[in-house]
C-alpha positions in Angstrom: 83.2 107.2 102.5 84.6 105.9 105.7 81.9 107.8 107.9 79.1 106.7 105.7 79.9 103.2 106.0 80.6 103.5 109.5 76.9 104.9 109.5 75.3 102.0 108.3 76.0 100.3 111.1 72.7 102.0 112.3 70.6 101.8 109.1 69.1 98.2 110.4 68.5 97.3 106.6 71.7 95.6 106.5 73.7 92.7 108.0 76.3 93.8 110.5 79.0 91.2 108.9 78.3 92.4 105.3 78.9 95.9 106.7 82.2 94.8 108.6 83.4 93.7 105.4 82.6 96.5 103.6 84.3 98.8 107.0 87.2 96.8 106.6 87.8 96.5 102.8 87.6 100.6 102.3 89.6 101.0 105.8 92.5 98.7 103.9 92.0 100.8 100.5 92.4 103.9 101.8 95.8 103.1 103.9 96.6 101.4 100.5 96.2 104.2 98.3 97.2 107.4 100.9 100.5 104.7 101.2 103.3 107.4 100.0 105.1 105.0 98.0 102.1 104.3 96.2 100.5 108.1 96.3 104.1 109.0 94.9 103.8 106.5 92.2 100.4 107.5 91.2 101.3 111.1 91.2 104.4 110.1 88.9 101.6 108.1 86.3 99.8 111.1 86.3 102.2 114.2 85.9 103.7 111.5 82.8 100.8 111.9 80.9 100.2 115.7 81.2 103.4 116.6 79.1 102.2 120.4 79.2 102.6 120.4 82.9 106.1 119.3 83.4 107.1 121.5 80.2 105.8 124.8 81.5 107.5 123.7 85.4 110.6 121.4 84.4 112.2 121.8 87.6 108.7 120.9 90.1 108.3 117.6 91.6 105.6 116.5 93.9 106.1 114.3 96.3 104.0 112.9 99.2 106.5 112.8 102.0 104.2 112.1 104.9 105.1 108.8 106.5 102.0 106.3 107.8 101.2 107.5 110.4 100.4 111.1 109.6 98.5 109.7 106.8 96.2 107.8 109.7 96.0 110.9 111.6 94.8 112.7 108.4 92.2 110.6 108.0 91.0 110.5 111.4 91.0 114.1 111.7 89.1 114.2 108.3 86.7 111.7 109.6 86.0 113.9 112.7 85.6 117.1 110.8 82.8 115.3 109.0 81.3 114.0 112.3 81.2 117.6 113.2 79.4 118.6 110.6 76.8 115.8 110.5 76.1 117.0 114.4 75.5 120.6 112.8 73.4 118.7 110.4 71.3 117.4 113.4 70.9 120.3 114.7 69.4 121.8 111.3 66.9 118.9 110.6 65.8 118.8 114.1 64.9 122.6 113.5 62.8 121.3 110.9 61.5 117.9 112.1 62.3 116.1 115.1 64.6 112.9 115.0 66.0 111.3 118.1 69.7 112.0 118.8 70.6 108.5 118.1 70.0 109.1 114.4 73.1 111.8 114.0 75.2 109.0 112.8 73.1 108.3 110.3 72.9 111.8 109.3 76.6 112.2 109.2 76.8 109.1 106.8 74.0 110.8 104.6 75.9 114.1 104.6 78.7 112.5 103.8 77.8 110.3 100.6 75.4 113.4 99.5 78.4 116.1 99.5 80.9 113.5 98.0 78.4 112.5 95.1 78.0 115.7 94.6 81.6 116.8 93.8 82.0 113.8 92.0 79.4 115.0 89.3 81.4 116.6 86.6 78.4 117.1 84.7 77.0 119.6 87.0 78.5 123.0 88.6 79.4 122.4 92.4 76.8 119.1 92.4 74.2 121.4 92.3 71.1 119.3 92.5 73.2 115.6 92.9 73.7 116.3 96.5 69.6 117.8 97.5 68.6 114.2 95.6 71.0 111.6 97.0 70.1 113.6 100.9 66.6 113.9 99.7 66.1 110.3 98.8 68.2 109.0 102.0 66.9 111.0 104.3 63.4 110.3 103.2 64.1 106.8 104.4 63.7 108.3 107.9 61.6 111.4 107.8 58.3 112.4 105.5 59.9 113.2 101.6 58.3 116.7 101.9 60.5 117.6 105.3 63.4 115.8 103.5 63.2 118.0 100.0 62.9 121.1 102.4 65.8 120.1 104.5 67.9 119.6 101.4 67.5 122.9 99.8 67.5 124.1 103.1 71.2 123.2 103.5 72.3 124.0 100.0 71.8 127.5 101.2 73.3 126.9 104.2 76.1 125.4 102.8 76.5 128.9 100.2 76.1 131.2 103.2 79.0 129.2 105.1 81.0 129.6 101.9 80.1 133.0 101.2 81.3 133.7 104.7 84.3 131.7 104.3 85.2 134.1 101.2 85.0 137.6 102.9 86.7 136.5 105.4 89.2 135.4 103.4 89.6 138.4 101.6 89.6 140.6 105.3 92.8 138.6 105.8 94.5 138.7 102.4 93.9 141.4 99.1 93.8 139.7 96.4 96.9 140.4 94.0 96.8 141.0 90.1 99.4 139.0 88.5 
């Protein structure tokens, strides 16, 4: 989400003041949400709701023990991860439709927000169609819509092939165990 908010600075459709306020509010919300004290309280509340979990595992407790600096480091690493994915998306998009290198951050933001919305769409498996629709719509603001739709579909196939390769690699590392 932070990567998408940062990418809004380059869209030239929003005022820098509103984007800066949104970015500062987003950073503050992330730091509050991922604060160990607040996160542990939320986890206790969630596990209090699911009594069946407590009955199955009576001696288990989930406690978030990381400090503030490791959490901030994780957030920065994940933002860098989205930027790397965004660079790969730039290479993919540029192979279909020529775009400027300056639009890489915008592509990172589009890829990030469409992936997040695809994950959050609980009514379809794996965000099938949601991610492509958001990508097509947002890419359509910068490139022709027909190219944006084609790129979105190719990107879905690209992601499926990448996940399949990771799955096959994981099977090679460790054979599945039967319970």
